[in-house]
C-alpha positions in Angstrom: 0.0 0.0 0.0 1.1 3.5 -0.9 0.1 6.2 1.7 0.8 9.9 1.3 0.5 12.8 3.7 -0.6 16.2 2.4 -1.3 19.6 3.9 -0.1 23.1 4.5 3.4 23.6 5.9 2.7 23.7 9.6 -0.2 21.2 9.5 1.9 18.6 11.4 2.0 16.2 8.5 5.7 15.3 8.9 5.2 14.5 12.6 2.1 12.5 11.7 3.7 10.6 8.9 6.6 9.5 11.1 4.2 8.5 13.9 2.1 6.5 11.4 5.3 4.7 10.2 6.0 3.7 13.9 2.5 2.5 14.3 2.4 0.4 11.2 5.7 -1.1 12.0 4.4 -2.1 15.4 1.5 -3.8 13.6 4.0 -5.9 11.7 4.1 -4.2 8.4 7.2 -3.7 6.3 7.1 0.1 6.1 9.4 2.5 4.3 9.2 6.2 5.1 10.3 8.9 2.6 9.6 12.5 1.8 9.4 15.1 -1.0 11.4 16.7 -2.3 14.3 14.4 -1.5 14.4 10.8 -0.4 17.4 9.9 -2.6 20.9 11.3 -2.9 19.9 13.1 -6.1 16.6 14.3 -4.7 18.2 15.7 -1.6 20.5 17.9 -3.8 17.4 19.1 -5.6 15.7 19.8 -2.3 18.5 22.1 -1.2 18.0 24.1 -4.4 14.2 24.3 -4.1 14.0 25.4 -0.5 16.9 27.8 -0.3 15.3 31.2 0.5 18.5 33.1 0.2 20.1 32.2 -3.1 17.1 31.1 -5.2 14.4 33.7 -4.6 14.1 34.4 -8.4 13.2 30.9 -9.3 10.5 30.8 -11.9 7.4 28.7 -11.2 8.0 26.4 -14.2 11.6 25.8 -13.0 10.2 25.0 -9.5 7.7 22.5 -11.1 10.3 20.7 -13.1 12.8 20.4 -10.2 10.1 19.0 -7.9 9.2 16.4 -10.6 12.8 15.6 -11.3 13.3 14.7 -7.6 10.0 12.8 -7.7 11.0 10.7 -10.8 14.1 9.6 -9.0 12.3 8.8 -5.8 9.6 6.7 -7.6 12.1 4.7 -9.6 14.8 4.2 -6.9 12.7 3.9 -3.7 8.9 3.8 -3.9 8.3 1.3 -6.7 10.9 -1.3 -5.6 9.4 -1.3 -2.1 5.9 -1.6 -3.3 6.8 -4.4 -5.7 8.3 -6.3 -2.7 5.0 -6.2 -0.9 5.8 -3.4 1.5 4.0 -0.3 2.6 5.3 3.2 1.6 4.5 6.3 3.6 5.5 9.5 1.8 5.5 13.0 3.2 4.1 14.9 0.2 3.6 13.6 -3.3 1.8 14.7 -6.5 -1.0 16.6 -4.8 1.5 19.1 -3.4 2.5 19.9 -7.0 -1.1 20.5 -8.1 -1.8 22.6 -4.9 1.5 24.7 -4.8 2.6 25.0 -8.4 -0.8 24.7 -10.0 -3.2 26.5 -7.7 -0.6 28.5 -5.8 1.5 29.8 -8.7 -1.2 29.5 -11.3 0.5 27.0 -13.7 -1.7 25.2 -16.2 -3.2 22.2 -14.5 -3.5 20.1 -17.7 0.2 20.7 -18.4 1.1 19.8 -14.8 -0.9 16.5 -15.1 1.2 15.5 -18.2 4.5 16.3 -16.5 3.5 14.5 -13.3 2.3 11.5 -15.3 5.7 11.3 -17.0 7.7 11.7 -13.8 5.7 9.0 -11.8 4.8 6.6 -14.6 1.2 7.1 -13.4 1.8 5.8 -9.9 -1.0 7.1 -7.6 -1.3 6.7 -3.8 -3.8 4.2 -2.4 -4.8 6.7 0.3 -3.9 10.3 0.9 -4.2 11.7 4.4 -4.9 15.4 4.3 -4.1 17.3 7.5 -6.7 20.1 7.5 -5.7 23.5 9.1 -6.4 27.1 8.1 -3.4 28.5 6.2 -2.9 31.4 8.5 -2.9 29.1 11.5 -0.5 26.8 9.7 1.9 29.7 9.0 1.8 30.8 12.7 2.8 27.2 13.6 5.7 27.3 11.2 6.8 30.7 12.5 6.7 29.3 16.1 8.6 26.2 15.0 11.6 28.4 13.9 12.1 29.3 17.6 12.9 25.6 18.1 15.3 25.2 15.2 12.9 24.4 12.3 14.0 25.9 9.0 11.9 28.6 7.3 12.1 27.9 3.6 11.5 29.7 0.3 7.9 28.6 -0.1 7.1 29.7 3.5 8.2 33.1 2.4 5.4 33.4 -0.1 2.6 36.0 0.6 -0.5 34.8 2.5 -2.6 35.0 -0.6 -0.4 32.3 -2.1 -1.0 30.0 0.8 -4.7 30.7 0.6 -4.7 29.7 -3.0 -2.8 26.5 -2.1 -5.4 25.6 0.5 -8.2 26.3 -1.9 -6.4 24.0 -4.4 -6.3 21.2 -1.8 -10.1 21.6 -1.3 -10.6 21.2 -5.1 -8.4 18.1 -5.2 -10.3 16.5 -2.4 -13.6 17.1 -4.2 -12.1 15.6 -7.4 -10.8 12.4 -5.6 -13.0 11.8 -2.6 -12.3 8.0 -2.5 -8.6 8.5 -2.2 -8.4 11.5 0.2 -9.0 11.1 3.9 -9.4 14.4 5.7 -8.2 14.7 9.3 -8.6 17.7 11.6 -5.0 18.8 12.4 -6.0 20.8 15.5 -5.1 19.1 18.8 -2.1 17.4 20.3 0.0 15.1 18.1 -1.5 12.1 19.9 -5.0 13.2 19.3 -4.4 13.7 15.6 -2.6 10.4 15.4 -5.6 8.6 16.9 -7.8 10.1 14.2 -5.4 8.8 11.6 -5.3 5.3 13.1 -9.1 5.2 12.9 -8.9 5.9 9.2 -6.1 3.5 8.4 -7.9 0.7 10.3 -10.5 0.8 7.5 -7.8 0.2 4.8 -5.4 -2.1 6.6 -5.9 -5.2 8.8 -5.3 -3.3 12.1 -7.4 -2.6 15.1 -8.7 1.0 15.4 -7.2 1.5 18.8 -3.8 0.2 17.7 -2.1 -3.1 18.6 -4.1 -5.4 20.8 
C-alpha cells in the first residue's frame, strides 16, 4: 500500500507521517518512510536548491515545477516502486497533490500541463490513500513561525505571501472534491497524539489493524 500525507506547511504532516510509520511497524508491516522533495541522494540535492530562501528567490514557477518532478521521478524509480513491488507499505511526506496545490493553484500554472509532467515523472503511480491534515493556512503559518524558535527551517515557499498560501489551501479543497475516494481528511487541530488517533481510525479501514492500535 502507498500512503501519502498532504497539507499546508505547519499542519503537522511530517510528525504524523513519522508516527504513522512507527504505528504500522508495530503492527508488523514492512514500512518505508520517505519525503518530497528528496528521499534519494539526487533528490536531496534538488531539495536544497528548491527550499533555499537566500540564493534562489528568483526561481520561476516552471523551474520549480520541473525540479520537484525531477526529484519525484528519481524517488519513484529508486525507492517507492521497488518497495511496493516487494510487498511493502510506503509512507511519503508529500507527493503529487503538493505539485497541483502549490505549483498549480498557488502559482497558477496550467493544470493540464502539470498533469502531463507528473504522469511522465511518476509513470502514473498514484497513492492508495492520501491523508490530508486540515488546518487554516494562517494558523499553519503561525505554527511554522513558532517552530523556527525551536530550530525548524523557514524555507523559500514559507516566504510566499499569505494570498499564495490561501490559493494552495483552496487547491487542496478542489483536489479532495475531485478524488473523494482517495483522500481522507483529518482535523489537524489538537495534540500530536489526538491527531494520530484520528489517523489510526482511518487506516484501520484500509489495513488489517485494530482501530485502537495493537491489541
